[in-house]
Steps between C-alpha positions, in 0.01 A plus 500: 500500500389238752240245395234404749340159462189365662543186707354286220729656238802451725403138568453442128843645419662295776325179401611546136862544608475201732347295220817556296676345796260201491566450129876508556485238774268279294736530202793380708296215651408395144864522402577244770218273383654500151849449640390199703420321174870503410671437835523133592729502805284458813706733720489779242128446437435537871669841500300609196171386653579695817579814297181457294291475818669813639403699191147359500465589869611857436258526207218374723588746776506799267182380322330489840590863559372596154166340591493685836539824307202409283701399195509183298842336494624343179497126474733508199866582511695762314696396190825685552699214648733247334358189333240710322685441172538126554241261371311315776661164420849637437750332730795718596814375672482513881767771528313723254176452688661602829666799329153611384369458855785716630411763241134487604593531869724796431227673298256436784745642754534814289119523486492486881760778516285710264188434706676598823571842350135551395323811620204288611566416865291180490704367207827599670399335823393168348805484271722568801335223700553245221841619380700283740319185390569589135868555575513161671337327202739675263801392707374140503488489120846659472625229738337232285669643192834484681436137605421405144812663361717333766350158430558546125866589554 
């Protein structure tokens, strides 16, 4: 049986799926904000700030599309990412913080993969357009993790 949706219903479904995307990107940006409280090295901080801005930019872009579709994008992030169990003032070692960032990036990359296989063409298209930037951010954090482990050795 094939379901037929009106334009408004289709836009609503698409905007809800895209809003999940907004929440994911906001969650990762917030993860970087928390991580920046524990990283003191200026060079590493610069990489984290760049990654945070990349995620915030993707969240803004997707939120803009949600608004174009008549939806209301979330301003709060999801809670599925690392650090959610840590207390706000808990200071973790630098290597652990970066390991959590790597985990968050990998989860986000998997989310992009899932979104690119969505049946909703709009969701597929936007995820596909942003996928390369996510892969680049993920690689940057993996590289940072490698730098940290080499400098500790």
